[in-house]
C-alpha positions as CSV (number, residue, x, y, z in Angstrom):
1,X,-35.6,34.8,-54.5
2,X,-34.8,31.8,-52.5
3,X,-34.3,33.5,-48.8
4,X,-34.8,31.8,-45.1
5,X,-37.3,33.3,-43.1
6,X,-34.6,34.3,-40.6
7,X,-31.1,35.8,-41.1
8,X,-28.6,32.8,-40.4
9,X,-25.5,32.6,-39.1
10,X,-22.3,32.1,-40.9
11,X,-21.8,28.9,-40.5
12,X,-25.7,28.0,-41.5
13,X,-25.6,30.1,-44.1
14,X,-23.0,28.1,-45.2
15,X,-24.3,25.1,-44.8
16,X,-27.6,26.3,-46.8
17,X,-25.8,27.4,-49.4
18,X,-23.5,23.7,-50.0
19,X,-26.8,21.7,-49.7
20,X,-28.5,24.2,-52.8
21,X,-24.9,23.4,-54.6
22,X,-24.9,19.7,-54.0
23,X,-28.8,19.8,-55.1
24,X,-28.1,21.5,-58.0
25,X,-25.4,19.2,-59.3
26,X,-27.1,15.8,-59.0
27,X,-29.9,17.5,-60.8
28,X,-27.7,19.0,-63.4
29,X,-26.7,14.8,-63.6
30,X,-30.3,14.2,-63.7
31,X,-31.0,16.3,-66.4
32,X,-28.1,15.2,-68.6
33,X,-28.8,11.2,-68.4
34,X,-32.7,12.5,-68.9
35,X,-31.5,14.1,-72.1
36,X,-29.2,11.2,-73.0
37,X,-32.2,8.5,-72.8
38,X,-35.2,11.0,-74.2
39,X,-34.7,10.0,-77.9
40,X,-33.4,6.5,-77.8
41,X,-35.0,4.6,-80.0
42,X,-34.6,1.3,-78.0
43,X,-36.9,0.3,-75.4
44,X,-35.9,1.3,-71.6
45,X,-37.9,-0.4,-70.4
46,X,-40.2,-3.9,-70.5
47,X,-43.7,-1.6,-70.5
48,X,-42.5,1.0,-73.0
49,X,-43.3,-1.6,-76.2
50,X,-46.9,-2.6,-74.9
51,X,-48.2,1.3,-74.6
52,X,-46.6,2.3,-77.3
53,X,-48.3,-0.4,-78.5
54,X,-51.7,0.6,-77.2
55,X,-50.8,4.5,-78.3
56,X,-50.8,3.2,-81.8
57,X,-54.2,1.2,-82.1
58,X,-55.7,4.5,-80.7
59,X,-54.3,6.2,-83.7
60,X,-55.0,3.7,-85.8
61,X,-58.5,3.8,-85.2
62,X,-58.9,1.2,-82.6
63,X,-61.5,1.6,-80.1
64,X,-61.4,1.0,-76.3
65,X,-63.6,-1.4,-76.6
66,X,-61.1,-3.1,-79.5
67,X,-57.5,-2.5,-76.7
68,X,-59.6,-3.4,-73.7
69,X,-61.4,-6.6,-75.2
70,X,-60.8,-10.1,-73.3
71,X,-57.9,-12.3,-74.4
72,X,-59.4,-15.7,-75.8
73,X,-56.6,-15.7,-79.2
74,X,-54.2,-13.8,-80.1
75,X,-53.6,-11.1,-79.5
76,X,-52.8,-12.1,-76.0
77,X,-52.6,-8.7,-74.7
78,X,-53.0,-7.5,-70.8
79,X,-53.8,-3.7,-70.7
80,X,-52.2,-3.0,-66.7
81,X,-53.6,0.7,-66.8
82,X,-56.6,2.8,-67.4
83,X,-56.5,4.8,-70.9
84,X,-55.5,8.5,-70.0
85,X,-52.1,8.3,-70.3
86,X,-52.1,6.8,-73.9
87,X,-55.1,8.7,-74.9
88,X,-52.8,11.7,-74.2
89,X,-49.8,10.6,-75.9
90,X,-51.3,9.2,-79.5
91,X,-51.7,12.4,-81.1
92,X,-48.2,13.1,-80.5
93,X,-47.0,9.2,-82.1
94,X,-46.5,10.0,-85.7
95,X,-47.7,6.3,-87.0
96,X,-45.1,6.2,-90.1
97,X,-42.0,6.6,-87.7
98,X,-43.4,5.4,-83.6
99,X,-41.1,6.6,-81.2
100,X,-41.1,6.6,-77.6
101,X,-39.5,10.1,-77.6
102,X,-43.2,11.5,-76.8
103,X,-44.5,10.4,-74.2
104,X,-41.0,10.7,-72.6
105,X,-40.8,14.1,-72.9
106,X,-44.3,14.0,-71.1
107,X,-43.2,11.9,-68.2
108,X,-40.5,14.6,-67.8
109,X,-42.9,17.4,-67.7
110,X,-44.5,15.3,-65.5
111,X,-42.4,15.0,-62.8
112,X,-41.4,18.6,-63.6
113,X,-45.2,19.7,-62.8
114,X,-44.4,16.9,-59.8
115,X,-41.5,18.8,-58.0
116,X,-43.2,22.5,-58.6
117,X,-46.4,21.1,-56.7
118,X,-43.9,19.8,-54.0
119,X,-42.5,23.2,-53.5
120,X,-45.7,25.1,-53.7
121,X,-47.3,22.5,-50.7
122,X,-44.3,23.1,-48.9
123,X,-44.5,26.6,-49.1
124,X,-48.1,26.7,-48.0
125,X,-48.0,24.4,-45.0
126,X,-44.3,26.3,-43.9
127,X,-44.6,30.0,-45.1
128,X,-40.6,29.4,-46.1
129,X,-39.5,29.4,-49.3
130,X,-35.7,28.0,-49.0
131,X,-37.4,24.6,-47.4
132,X,-39.8,24.2,-50.6
133,X,-36.8,24.3,-52.8
134,X,-34.9,21.9,-50.9
135,X,-38.2,20.0,-51.0
136,X,-38.4,19.9,-54.7
137,X,-35.1,19.7,-55.7
138,X,-34.7,16.5,-53.4
139,X,-37.6,15.2,-55.5
140,X,-35.4,15.8,-58.8
141,X,-32.3,14.8,-57.2
142,X,-33.7,10.8,-56.3
143,X,-32.0,8.0,-58.1
144,X,-35.6,6.2,-58.1
145,X,-37.1,9.5,-59.9
146,X,-33.9,10.0,-62.5
147,X,-34.1,6.3,-63.3
148,X,-37.7,6.9,-64.1
149,X,-38.1,10.0,-65.8
150,X,-37.1,8.8,-69.3
151,X,-39.4,6.3,-69.3
152,X,-42.9,6.0,-71.6
153,X,-44.9,5.0,-68.7
154,X,-47.4,6.2,-66.8
155,X,-46.6,7.2,-63.1
156,X,-45.2,10.9,-63.7
157,X,-48.4,11.6,-65.5
158,X,-50.7,10.6,-62.9
159,X,-48.7,11.8,-60.0
160,X,-48.5,15.1,-62.0
161,X,-52.2,14.8,-61.9
162,X,-53.1,13.9,-58.1
163,X,-50.2,16.1,-56.8
164,X,-52.0,19.5,-58.6
165,X,-55.1,17.9,-57.2
166,X,-53.7,18.2,-53.9
167,X,-51.9,22.0,-54.3
168,X,-55.0,23.0,-55.7
169,X,-57.1,21.9,-52.1
170,X,-54.4,23.2,-50.2
171,X,-54.4,26.9,-51.8
172,X,-58.3,26.9,-52.4
173,X,-60.1,24.4,-50.7
174,X,-62.3,26.7,-49.1
175,X,-64.0,27.4,-52.7
176,X,-66.3,25.1,-54.3
177,X,-64.4,25.9,-57.6
178,X,-61.3,24.5,-56.0
179,X,-62.9,21.4,-54.6
180,X,-64.2,20.4,-57.6
181,X,-60.9,20.7,-59.7
182,X,-59.2,19.4,-56.8
183,X,-61.3,16.0,-56.8
184,X,-61.5,16.0,-61.1
185,X,-57.4,16.0,-61.2
186,X,-57.1,13.2,-57.8
187,X,-59.5,10.8,-60.1
188,X,-57.8,11.3,-63.4
189,X,-54.3,10.9,-61.6
190,X,-56.4,7.4,-60.4
191,X,-57.1,6.9,-64.1
192,X,-53.6,7.3,-64.7
193,X,-52.2,4.6,-62.3
194,X,-54.7,2.9,-60.1
195,X,-52.8,2.8,-57.3
196,X,-52.8,6.2,-57.1
197,X,-56.2,6.3,-55.9
198,X,-54.9,5.8,-52.0
199,X,-51.8,8.4,-50.9
200,X,-53.8,11.4,-52.9
201,X,-57.4,11.1,-51.3
202,X,-56.1,10.4,-47.6
203,X,-53.5,13.0,-47.9
204,X,-56.4,15.6,-48.9
205,X,-59.8,14.1,-46.6
206,X,-57.1,14.3,-43.2
207,X,-56.2,18.0,-44.2
208,X,-59.6,19.1,-44.7
209,X,-61.1,17.5,-41.5
210,X,-59.1,19.8,-39.7
211,X,-60.7,22.6,-41.4
212,X,-63.9,21.3,-42.1
213,X,-65.4,17.8,-41.6
214,X,-68.3,18.4,-43.6
215,X,-66.3,19.4,-46.4
216,X,-63.9,16.3,-46.0
217,X,-66.9,14.6,-46.0
218,X,-67.8,16.0,-49.2
219,X,-64.4,15.4,-50.7
220,X,-64.5,11.9,-50.3
221,X,-68.2,11.6,-50.9
222,X,-67.3,13.2,-54.7
223,X,-64.1,11.3,-55.1
224,X,-65.9,8.1,-54.5
225,X,-69.0,9.3,-57.2
226,X,-66.9,10.1,-59.9
227,X,-64.4,7.9,-59.4
228,X,-67.2,5.1,-59.6
229,X,-69.0,6.9,-62.4
230,X,-65.6,6.9,-64.7
231,X,-65.4,3.0,-63.6
232,X,-69.1,1.9,-64.8
233,X,-68.6,4.4,-67.8
234,X,-65.3,2.6,-68.9
235,X,-66.5,-0.7,-68.0
236,X,-70.1,-0.5,-69.9
237,X,-68.1,1.0,-73.3
238,X,-65.3,-1.8,-73.1
239,X,-67.8,-4.6,-72.3
240,X,-66.6,-5.8,-69.2
241,X,-62.9,-5.6,-70.8
242,X,-61.7,-2.7,-68.6
243,X,-62.5,-4.2,-65.1
244,X,-60.9,-7.4,-66.7
245,X,-58.0,-5.9,-67.4
246,X,-57.7,-3.2,-64.8
247,X,-59.0,-5.1,-62.2
248,X,-59.2,-8.8,-62.4
249,X,-55.9,-9.0,-63.6
250,X,-54.1,-6.5,-61.6
251,X,-55.7,-7.9,-58.5
252,X,-55.3,-12.1,-59.2
253,X,-52.1,-12.2,-61.3
254,X,-48.5,-11.9,-60.3
255,X,-47.0,-14.5,-57.5
256,X,-45.7,-13.1,-54.0
257,X,-42.0,-11.7,-54.5
258,X,-39.6,-12.6,-51.4
259,X,-39.0,-9.5,-49.8
260,X,-35.0,-10.4,-49.8
261,X,-35.1,-10.4,-53.5
262,X,-36.5,-6.9,-53.5
263,X,-34.0,-5.3,-50.8
264,X,-31.2,-7.3,-53.3
265,X,-32.3,-6.0,-56.6
266,X,-34.9,-3.0,-56.6
267,X,-34.0,-1.7,-53.1
268,X,-30.3,-1.8,-53.3
269,X,-29.2,1.5,-54.7
270,X,-32.3,3.9,-53.4
271,X,-31.7,2.5,-49.7
272,X,-27.8,3.5,-50.1
273,X,-29.0,7.0,-51.1
274,X,-31.8,7.5,-49.2
275,X,-33.4,4.6,-47.0
276,X,-31.1,5.3,-43.5
277,X,-31.9,9.1,-43.5
278,X,-35.4,8.6,-44.2
279,X,-35.7,6.4,-42.0
280,X,-34.7,8.7,-38.9
281,X,-36.8,11.4,-40.0
282,X,-39.9,9.4,-40.8
283,X,-39.5,8.1,-36.7
284,X,-39.1,11.8,-35.9
285,X,-41.8,12.8,-37.5
286,X,-44.0,10.5,-36.6
287,X,-42.8,10.9,-32.7
288,X,-42.8,14.5,-32.6
289,X,-44.6,16.3,-35.4
290,X,-48.1,13.6,-36.0
291,X,-49.9,17.0,-35.5
292,X,-48.8,17.8,-39.1
293,X,-51.4,15.3,-40.4
294,X,-51.1,16.7,-44.1
295,X,-47.9,15.1,-44.7
296,X,-48.5,12.3,-42.1
297,X,-51.2,11.2,-43.9
298,X,-49.5,10.8,-47.5
299,X,-46.7,9.1,-46.0
300,X,-48.9,6.7,-44.4
301,X,-50.7,6.5,-48.0
302,X,-47.3,6.2,-49.7
303,X,-46.8,2.8,-47.6
304,X,-49.8,1.4,-48.2
305,X,-49.7,1.8,-51.8
306,X,-45.9,0.0,-51.8
307,X,-47.4,-3.0,-50.7
308,X,-48.1,-3.8,-53.7
309,X,-44.5,-4.2,-54.3
310,X,-44.7,-8.0,-52.8
311,X,-46.2,-8.5,-56.5
312,X,-43.6,-9.9,-59.3
313,X,-43.0,-7.5,-61.5
314,X,-43.4,-4.9,-59.2
315,X,-40.0,-1.8,-60.0
316,X,-39.0,1.2,-58.8
317,X,-41.7,3.0,-59.8
318,X,-44.1,1.5,-56.8
319,X,-41.9,4.0,-54.4
320,X,-42.1,6.9,-56.3
321,X,-44.6,8.2,-53.6
322,X,-43.0,7.4,-51.3
323,X,-39.8,9.5,-52.3
324,X,-42.7,12.3,-52.7
325,X,-43.2,11.7,-49.0
326,X,-39.4,11.7,-47.9
327,X,-39.3,15.3,-49.9
328,X,-41.8,16.1,-47.9
329,X,-40.5,15.3,-44.6
330,X,-37.6,16.8,-45.1
331,X,-39.0,20.3,-46.1
332,X,-40.5,20.5,-42.7
333,X,-37.9,19.2,-41.2
334,X,-35.6,22.2,-43.0
335,X,-38.1,24.7,-41.9
336,X,-38.1,23.9,-38.3
337,X,-34.3,23.4,-38.4
338,X,-33.8,27.2,-39.8
339,X,-36.9,28.4,-36.9
340,X,-34.4,27.1,-34.0
341,X,-36.4,24.2,-33.1
342,X,-33.1,21.9,-33.0
343,X,-30.3,22.5,-30.8
344,X,-27.1,23.8,-32.9
345,X,-25.9,20.2,-33.3
346,X,-28.6,19.0,-34.4
347,X,-29.6,21.6,-37.2
348,X,-25.5,21.0,-38.2
349,X,-26.3,17.4,-38.5
350,X,-29.7,17.6,-40.2
351,X,-28.0,19.7,-42.9
352,X,-24.6,17.3,-43.3
353,X,-26.7,14.2,-43.6
354,X,-28.8,15.7,-46.5
355,X,-25.6,17.2,-48.6
356,X,-23.8,13.8,-47.7
357,X,-27.5,11.8,-49.0
358,X,-27.3,14.3,-52.3
359,X,-23.6,13.8,-52.9
360,X,-24.1,9.5,-52.8
361,X,-26.9,10.2,-55.1
362,X,-25.3,12.5,-57.5
363,X,-22.0,9.7,-57.4
364,X,-25.2,6.4,-58.3
365,X,-26.4,9.2,-60.5
366,X,-23.1,9.1,-62.1
367,X,-21.9,5.6,-61.6
368,X,-25.1,3.3,-62.3
369,X,-27.4,5.7,-64.5
370,X,-24.8,7.4,-67.1
371,X,-24.7,5.6,-69.9
372,X,-21.0,6.3,-72.0
373,X,-21.2,6.9,-75.1
374,X,-19.4,3.8,-77.1
375,X,-21.9,2.0,-74.6
376,X,-25.3,4.2,-76.1
377,X,-23.3,3.1,-79.9
378,X,-23.7,0.0,-79.3
379,X,-26.4,-0.4,-78.2
380,X,-28.1,1.5,-80.8
381,X,-26.0,-0.6,-83.3
382,X,-27.8,-3.7,-82.0
383,X,-30.9,-2.3,-81.6
384,X,-30.6,-1.5,-85.4
385,X,-29.7,-5.1,-86.1
386,X,-32.2,-6.5,-84.3
387,X,-35.2,-4.5,-85.9
388,X,-33.5,-6.0,-89.6
389,X,-33.8,-9.5,-88.2
390,X,-37.5,-8.6,-87.0
391,X,-38.4,-7.1,-90.7
392,X,-36.6,-10.2,-92.1
393,X,-38.3,-13.1,-89.7
394,X,-40.4,-15.3,-91.7
395,X,-43.2,-15.6,-90.2
396,X,-44.9,-14.1,-86.7
397,X,-42.8,-12.6,-83.8
398,X,-42.5,-13.4,-80.2
399,X,-40.5,-11.0,-77.9
400,X,-40.1,-10.3,-74.2
401,X,-37.6,-7.6,-75.2
402,X,-37.8,-4.7,-77.5
403,X,-41.5,-5.3,-78.3
404,X,-41.7,-1.7,-79.2
405,X,-40.6,-2.9,-82.5
406,X,-42.8,-4.7,-83.6
407,X,-45.3,-2.3,-83.9
408,X,-42.9,-0.4,-85.3
409,X,-41.7,-2.8,-88.2
410,X,-45.7,-4.0,-88.5
411,X,-46.2,-7.0,-87.2
412,X,-48.1,-7.1,-84.4
413,X,-47.8,-8.0,-80.4
414,X,-49.4,-11.3,-80.6
415,X,-48.4,-11.8,-76.9
416,X,-46.5,-10.5,-73.9
417,X,-44.6,-13.3,-72.0
418,X,-44.9,-11.4,-68.4
419,X,-48.5,-11.1,-67.7
420,X,-49.9,-14.6,-69.1
421,X,-47.5,-16.6,-67.5
422,X,-47.9,-15.2,-64.5
423,X,-52.2,-16.0,-65.0
424,X,-51.0,-19.4,-66.4
425,X,-49.4,-20.3,-63.2
426,X,-52.4,-19.0,-61.4
427,X,-54.5,-21.2,-63.5
428,X,-56.1,-18.2,-65.0
429,X,-54.8,-18.5,-68.6
430,X,-54.9,-21.5,-71.0
431,X,-51.0,-21.7,-72.3
432,X,-51.7,-24.9,-74.8
433,X,-52.4,-22.3,-77.6
434,X,-49.2,-21.2,-77.8
435,X,-46.5,-24.2,-75.9
436,X,-48.4,-25.8,-79.3
437,X,-47.5,-23.1,-81.8
438,X,-44.1,-23.1,-80.1
439,X,-44.1,-26.8,-80.9
440,X,-45.1,-26.6,-84.2
441,X,-42.3,-23.7,-85.2
442,X,-45.2,-21.4,-86.4
443,X,-42.8,-18.3,-85.2
444,X,-40.1,-17.7,-87.6
445,X,-38.4,-15.7,-84.6
446,X,-38.5,-15.8,-80.8
447,X,-36.5,-12.8,-78.9
448,X,-35.8,-13.2,-75.3
449,X,-33.9,-10.9,-73.1
450,X,-30.5,-11.7,-72.3
451,X,-30.9,-11.5,-68.3
452,X,-30.9,-13.6,-64.7
453,X,-32.9,-16.7,-64.6
454,X,-35.5,-15.5,-62.0
455,X,-36.3,-12.7,-64.8
456,X,-36.7,-15.6,-67.5
457,X,-38.7,-17.5,-65.4
458,X,-41.1,-14.5,-64.2
459,X,-41.8,-13.7,-68.7
460,X,-41.8,-17.9,-69.7
461,X,-43.4,-21.3,-68.4
462,X,-41.2,-23.9,-68.0
463,X,-43.7,-25.5,-70.5
464,X,-43.0,-22.7,-73.1
465,X,-39.3,-22.9,-72.1
466,X,-39.0,-26.4,-72.7
467,X,-40.9,-26.1,-76.1
468,X,-38.5,-23.4,-77.1
469,X,-35.4,-25.5,-76.1
470,X,-36.6,-28.6,-77.7
471,X,-37.8,-27.1,-81.4
472,X,-35.7,-23.7,-81.8
473,X,-31.9,-23.4,-82.0
474,X,-30.4,-20.1,-81.2
475,X,-28.9,-18.2,-84.1
476,X,-27.6,-15.0,-83.3
477,X,-27.8,-12.9,-79.6
478,X,-26.3,-9.9,-78.3
479,X,-25.2,-8.1,-75.1
480,X,-29.1,-7.5,-74.7
481,X,-31.0,-10.3,-75.7
482,X,-31.1,-14.1,-77.6
483,X,-32.1,-14.9,-80.5
484,X,-33.7,-18.3,-81.5
485,X,-35.0,-19.8,-84.7
486,X,-37.1,-22.8,-85.8
487,X,-34.5,-25.7,-85.7
488,X,-36.4,-27.0,-89.0
489,X,-35.2,-23.9,-90.7
490,X,-32.0,-24.0,-89.3
491,X,-31.5,-27.4,-90.6
492,X,-32.4,-27.1,-93.7
493,X,-29.7,-23.9,-94.2
494,X,-27.6,-26.2,-93.0
495,X,-24.9,-27.7,-96.6
């Protein structure tokens, strides 16, 4: 049973119940939205298609060396992440009818594990089960988490590994088994998503420093040693391809994005829900409670990881660790308020703002993320129409939307536009072959997402777009995509 550590007054009890009620309301929307999207046949995010293709490649018997091969001809693939996620997903993919659902279910289970870990961490740090429950539920109530949960993406599995490692460290850091398990899981998190190499190791090291500096040094040495050993092994198995894809391309590729673009596009709705309150709590926390080293270190690590968000192509997944940090800090403040550390008006203001934030999050989920039934039906119908167009295409297909449809219909993903367009602009890749093949009309179909000029520019170089406009004509469009066919074929079909 979740109860406060001290018997609250009447008004405080109502605030506590109101906060739980608001959280449960918002989480019901989280579950409904996630359930609505789990079995959607279409791609929810640009990155889902390539990951499905990598899982299918493993399922078909390709080796990691094949998957991480340095591309000097078709197919032009960039594997942005270490292999752990698609290795775990591959056994659950039906090769005859590959869908995104297995990977999305793994993401859902993973974020529930993260929430459970947050509960256990806050309970261990404060001894307050109510504060721990608020922290865990607040994570699931975040619009960022709801937005990203039903995705066939690596982020939540990696976060589940790293937060489980931290949970084990907090409870069993005094034992060798606990230390080794913690290190193994934190490294597994980093080899699911490489940006997770900062937050969890930093928080774990700082926590251990307050108990045993020698054990903290051992913790860092074990993470460094195991991480390096896995890196050397993967690089050897892939003949250097692993580091090319996950290291060189990740560090060198991508054009820095204006912070104004980020604030206008990716941060707008999350900031509406949590930004102001998080900023206030963050400042107070570091001003008065910096002694809470574990939470402070995790928060600092989340900001360090956030630096990577200036890369072109970044998305809300770069703020996920910051959402976890916000949940941890909020749990700490809830505990302090319930213990009487604040004046009554401060106590009431904190809970009032939390309730308001959660209700704003619920409004955002309902108005921005819920897909009406008729829109869902139209989206599925257009997905089927695009699938049929790809099946009937006379020749090879290029697309920057629904890339998963290519392996689903027996076509290879020949070219991943975003990564290679960014590399071409950096002088890291010669685009002449792709541009030449567009000019020679060697692709039977080219599909481009109906999106803003900014997104299209990210994915296609000026040379590619010029070749497309000269040698292809638009032969159909939908709410989500423009479909282009070779100009010669379209001219031949005219009476």
